[in-house]
C-alpha positions in Angstrom: -17.3 10.0 -1.7 -19.8 7.7 -0.1 -23.4 8.4 -0.5 -25.9 7.2 2.1 -28.4 6.4 -0.6 -26.1 3.8 -2.1 -24.7 2.1 1.0 -27.3 -0.7 0.9 -26.8 -1.6 -2.7 -26.0 -5.2 -3.2 -22.4 -6.0 -4.1 -22.2 -7.0 -7.8 -21.4 -10.6 -8.6 -18.1 -10.5 -10.6 -18.9 -13.9 -12.1 -22.1 -12.8 -13.7 -22.3 -12.7 -17.4 -21.6 -9.3 -19.0 -18.8 -7.9 -16.9 -15.8 -8.8 -15.0 -13.3 -6.9 -12.8 -9.7 -7.6 -13.8 -6.5 -6.3 -12.1 -3.0 -5.5 -13.2 -0.9 -8.6 -13.3 1.8 -8.4 -10.7 2.7 -12.0 -11.3 2.7 -14.5 -14.2 -0.8 -15.9 -15.1 -1.6 -19.4 -13.9 -1.0 -21.0 -17.4 2.6 -19.6 -17.4 3.2 -20.7 -13.8 2.1 -24.2 -14.6 4.3 -24.4 -17.8 7.3 -23.1 -15.8 6.8 -25.6 -13.0 6.3 -28.4 -15.5 9.6 -27.4 -17.1 11.3 -27.4 -13.7 9.9 -30.9 -13.0 11.1 -32.1 -16.3 14.5 -30.7 -15.6 14.7 -32.5 -12.3 13.6 -35.7 -14.0 16.3 -35.3 -16.7 19.0 -34.5 -14.1 18.0 -37.7 -12.1 18.2 -39.8 -15.3 21.7 -38.4 -16.0 22.9 -39.1 -12.5 21.6 -42.7 -12.5 22.9 -43.4 -16.0 26.4 -42.1 -15.1 26.5 -44.5 -12.1 24.6 -47.3 -13.9 27.2 -49.9 -12.9 26.1 -49.5 -9.3 22.4 -50.4 -10.0 21.0 -53.9 -10.5 17.9 -54.8 -12.6 16.2 -57.9 -11.1 15.0 -58.9 -14.6 18.3 -58.4 -16.4 21.9 -58.9 -15.4 23.2 -56.3 -18.0 24.2 -52.8 -16.9 21.3 -50.2 -16.9 20.6 -48.7 -20.3 19.4 -45.1 -20.8 15.8 -46.3 -20.9 16.3 -48.3 -17.7 17.8 -45.1 -16.1 14.8 -43.0 -17.2 12.4 -45.8 -15.9 14.1 -45.9 -12.5 14.2 -42.1 -12.2 10.5 -41.9 -13.0 9.3 -44.5 -10.5 11.6 -43.1 -7.9 10.7 -39.4 -8.2 7.0 -40.3 -8.3 7.5 -42.5 -5.1 6.0 -45.5 -7.0 9.1 -47.6 -6.4 8.4 -51.0 -7.9 11.7 -52.3 -6.6 12.8 -54.1 -9.9 15.8 -51.7 -10.3 17.7 -51.0 -7.0 21.0 -49.3 -6.1 23.5 -52.0 -5.3 26.9 -50.4 -4.8 27.7 -48.1 -1.9 28.2 -45.1 -4.3 24.8 -45.6 -5.8 23.2 -45.9 -2.4 24.9 -42.7 -1.2 23.9 -40.9 -4.3 20.3 -42.0 -3.6 20.5 -40.7 0.0 22.1 -37.3 -0.7 21.1 -36.5 -4.3 18.1 -38.6 -5.5 16.0 -38.2 -2.3 16.3 -34.3 -2.3 15.5 -34.3 -6.0 12.4 -36.5 -5.2 11.3 -34.0 -2.5 11.9 -31.1 -4.9 9.9 -32.9 -7.6 6.9 -33.4 -5.3 7.1 -29.8 -4.1 6.9 -28.6 -7.7 3.9 -30.8 -8.4 2.0 -30.0 -5.2 2.8 -26.3 -5.5 1.4 -26.2 -9.0 -1.8 -27.9 -7.9 -2.2 -25.5 -5.0 -1.5 -22.5 -7.2 -4.3 -23.5 -9.7 -6.8 -24.3 -6.9 -6.2 -21.1 -4.9 -6.0 -18.7 -7.9 -9.8 -18.0 -7.9 -9.9 -17.6 -4.1 -7.0 -15.2 -4.2 -8.7 -13.1 -6.9 -11.9 -13.0 -4.8 -10.0 -11.8 -1.8 -8.2 -9.2 -3.8 -11.5 -8.0 -5.3 -13.2 -7.7 -1.9 -10.2 -5.7 -0.5 -10.2 -3.5 -3.6 -13.9 -2.7 -3.2 -13.4 -1.6 0.3 -10.5 0.7 -0.6 -12.0 2.4 -3.7 -13.3 5.8 -2.7 -13.0 9.2 -4.5 -11.3 7.6 -7.5 -11.7 8.2 -11.3 -13.7 5.9 -13.6 -12.9 6.1 -17.3 -15.6 4.7 -19.6 -14.0 3.8 -22.9 -10.3 3.3 -23.3 -9.7 4.3 -26.8 -7.6 7.2 -27.9 -9.6 9.7 -25.9 -9.7 7.6 -22.8 -6.0 6.8 -22.9 -5.2 10.5 -23.4 -7.4 11.4 -20.4 -5.6 8.7 -18.3 -2.2 9.9 -19.4 -3.1 13.5 -18.4 -4.4 12.4 -15.0 -1.2 10.3 -14.3 0.9 13.3 -15.4 -0.9 15.4 -12.8 0.0 13.0 -10.1 -3.0 10.6 -9.9 -1.8 7.1 -9.1 -2.8 4.4 -11.5 -4.4 2.5 -8.6 -7.0 5.3 -8.4 -8.1 4.9 -12.0 -10.6 2.3 -13.1 -11.1 1.6 -16.8 -14.5 0.3 -18.2 -14.6 -1.0 -21.7 -16.6 -3.8 -23.5 -13.5 -5.2 -25.3 -11.5 -7.8 -23.4 -8.4 -7.0 -25.4 -8.7 -3.4 -24.4 -9.1 -4.2 -20.8 -6.2 -6.6 -21.0 -4.1 -3.8 -22.5 -5.2 -1.6 -19.6 -4.2 -4.2 -17.1 -0.8 -4.4 -18.8 -0.4 -0.7 -18.3 -1.2 -1.0 -14.6 -4.9 -0.1 -14.5 -7.8 -2.0 -12.9 -10.3 -2.7 -15.6 -13.9 -3.8 -15.9 -15.0 -5.7 -19.0 -18.5 -4.7 -19.8 -20.9 -2.1 -21.3 -20.5 1.2 -19.6 -24.2 2.1 -20.1 -25.3 -0.7 -17.7 -25.6 0.2 -14.0 -24.3 -3.2 -13.0 -21.1 -2.6 -14.9 -20.6 0.8 -13.4 -21.4 -0.5 -9.9 -18.7 -3.1 -10.4 -16.3 -0.2 -11.1 -17.5 1.4 -7.9 -18.7 4.4 -9.9 -21.2 5.2 -7.1 -18.3 6.1 -4.9 -16.1 7.8 -7.6 -15.1 11.5 -7.5 -14.9 11.8 -11.2 -16.2 9.9 -14.2 -14.8 10.4 -17.7 -17.0 9.1 -20.5 -15.0 8.7 -23.7 -17.3 6.4 -25.7 -17.0 5.9 -29.4 -20.6 6.9 -30.1 -22.6 9.8 -28.9 -25.7 7.8 -28.1 -23.6 5.5 -25.9 -22.1 8.6 -24.2 -25.6 9.8 -23.4 -26.8 6.5 -21.9 -23.6 6.2 -19.9 -24.0 9.7 -18.6 -27.6 9.1 -17.5 -26.6 5.8 -15.8 -23.6 7.4 -14.1 -25.5 10.4 -12.8 -28.3 8.1 -11.5 -25.7 6.2 -9.5 -23.6 9.1 -8.3 -25.3 12.5 -7.7 -22.1 14.3 -6.6 -19.4 13.1 -9.0 -17.9 15.3 -11.7 -18.8 13.8 -15.0 -16.9 14.9 -18.1 -18.1 13.6 -21.4 -16.6 13.6 -24.9 -18.9 13.7 -27.9 -18.5 14.0 -31.6 -21.4 16.3 -32.6 -22.1 19.7 -30.9 -25.8 19.3 -31.3 -25.7 16.6 -28.6 -24.1 18.9 -26.0 -27.5 20.2 -24.5 -28.8 16.7 -24.2 -25.7 15.6 -22.3 -25.9 18.5 -20.0 -29.6 17.6 -19.3 -28.4 14.1 -18.7 -26.2 15.2 -15.9 -22.8 15.9 -17.5 -20.7 18.5 -15.6 -18.7 19.3 -18.6 -18.9 18.3 -22.3 -16.1 18.4 -24.8 -17.0 18.3 -28.5 -14.1 16.5 -30.1 -14.9 17.3 -33.7 -15.5 21.0 -33.0 -12.4 21.3 -30.8 -10.3 19.7 -33.5 -11.9 21.9 -36.1 -11.2 25.1 -34.2 -7.5 24.1 -33.7 -7.3 23.3 -37.4 -8.8 26.7 -38.4 -6.5 28.5 -35.9 -3.5 26.7 -37.2 -4.4 27.6 -40.8 -4.8 31.3 -39.9 -1.9 31.4 -37.5 0.3 28.3 -37.3 2.1 29.7 -34.2 -1.2 30.3 -32.4 -2.3 26.7 -33.2 1.0 25.4 -31.9 0.6 27.3 -28.6 -2.9 26.0 -28.2 -1.7 22.4 -28.9 1.0 23.0 -26.3 -1.5 24.2 -23.7 -3.7 21.1 -24.0 -0.8 18.7 -24.0 0.4 18.1 -20.5 4.1 17.9 -19.7 5.6 19.9 -22.5 6.1 23.7 -22.7 3.1 25.4 -21.1 0.4 23.9 -19.0 -3.1 25.0 -18.0 -3.5 24.6 -14.2 -6.3 25.3 -11.7 -5.4 26.2 -8.1 -6.6 28.1 -5.1 -5.6 31.7 -4.5 -2.7 31.9 -2.0 -2.8 34.2 1.1 -0.2 36.4 -0.5 -2.4 36.8 -3.7 -5.7 37.5 -1.9 -6.8 41.1 -2.3 -4.5 41.7 -5.3 -5.1 41.9 -9.0 -4.8 38.7 -11.1 -1.9 40.4 -12.9 0.0 40.4 -9.6 0.1 36.6 -9.5 3.3 34.9 -10.2 1.6 32.7 -12.8 -0.3 34.1 -15.8 -4.0 34.1 -14.7 -6.5 33.8 -17.6 -9.7 33.2 -15.6 -11.0 33.3 -12.0 -13.5 30.7 -10.6 -15.7 32.3 -8.0 -18.3 30.0 -6.6 -20.0 28.7 -9.8 -19.1 31.7 -11.8 -16.2 31.6 -14.3 -14.8 35.1 -14.8 -12.2 36.2 -17.4 -9.2 37.9 -16.0 -10.2 41.3 -17.5 -13.8 41.4 -16.1 -14.4 44.0 -13.5 -15.6 41.4 -10.9 -12.3 39.7 -11.2 -10.2 42.8 -10.6 -9.5 41.8 -7.0 -8.9 38.2 -6.0 -10.8 36.8 -3.0 -9.4 34.1 -0.6 -12.0 31.6 -1.7 -11.3 32.1 -5.4 -9.7 29.6 -7.7 -7.6 30.7 -10.6 -6.9 29.2 -14.0 -3.3 29.8 -14.8 -0.7 29.2 -17.6 2.6 28.1 -16.2 5.7 26.4 -17.5 5.6 22.6 -17.3 7.5 21.1 -14.4 9.8 18.1 -14.9 8.2 16.3 -12.0 4.5 15.7 -11.9 2.5 17.8 -9.5 0.7 15.9 -6.7 -3.0 16.2 -7.0 -4.7 17.7 -4.0 -7.2 20.3 -3.0 -4.9 23.2 -4.0 -4.1 22.1 -7.5 -5.7 19.9 -10.1 -6.6 19.8 -13.8 -9.4 21.7 -15.1 
């Protein structure tokens, strides 16, 4: 979502210290390409040396009347492929000259192509990244930014992908270069930098994001990241994970749409599992996407409007009416309205559900 108040913001400089946007590698890195091409050039050189050495009787060395040695063959191959051509070793027989015309010359051209291609690849790598970055910035709208790619951030990304969100619509922000490289390897665009800094979040296009997930390791970092994100984007849904429940009011005041207390949530599931292992297993199933039962949020269909939540095909456990969240057994939720959204429990589908306005995670 584009906000008029942020249209005139200056595009961040990716080369500035403190952050950098990195993309999933669809090709080998420049170092590997250079190494591969050098290996190819060496292979061409060795092949040329072998060809010349096998036909050494057809070559003449102006400084020596003896047949070419292996060293002489390597010397001739090197000066020939590099187009230096001192002329001290020359093909003398017809077979050697034909070999030079139809074999050595194509190998020389191939050798030069490999070297020139390697040079151009190294010189254009930075330009290509800049072009890709500019194109990416123009395309990123209504995406999801995940600040912190530890266990919580990875789980959030996995859930989003399971619900049909493409990896291209998820941007990871993390201060660790190793973590962002791992995110790149998994197919995510990543920003190396501190998620509490506005410049870093701007480089992730957070001001145009639809959702921002903050899964920092520390609660104070989560608070600062929430404040920064809300300042940049007034309309985005910001979901924050914290360790201590006492920080929940502060995060809500900071602009968080929803706050998940990881320690309390884990403790509740532990207590439930202790009192009723089966109930704990069902709860774990509900919050784990793709196995058994899933919690889903969707709009009310035309056929369901005007009916009781119990009449729905899925098991309805809550009704979202405007900004009010109603339990299924509350009197106000007795009859579904066309504009309502319902929270349902349904069996997991083998294929991921496409995320749209009618169905998404809650």
